[in-house]
Phi, psi and omega in degrees: 000134180279158178294123179090346181171190180255172178303327182302331182256002182282140180294339181270358182272104187238154176276127179254113183293331179295320180267348181058042178199170178276140180222162174279122184256025178290132180278094178228151179273178184298321179296318177299317181297316180298316178299320180295314183291320183276350183280172179250036178300138173280338179214167181285126180287349181261001182302133176224122182300126182268007182278096181294335182290333177298320179296315181295316180299320182293328182282342183283000000 
């Protein structure tokens, strides 16, 4: 589970037609990926809420 939510609600969770599945589209290099996989994070440090309506609601 990502911090603040799951991959399903993350802005970086995109459908990749080449793989025919959803993937994390976060722009990270190999070193970042290794740190993420080997770390003991309880949640993903790259999680970004993809709910654009929350921003609009907050601005109202």
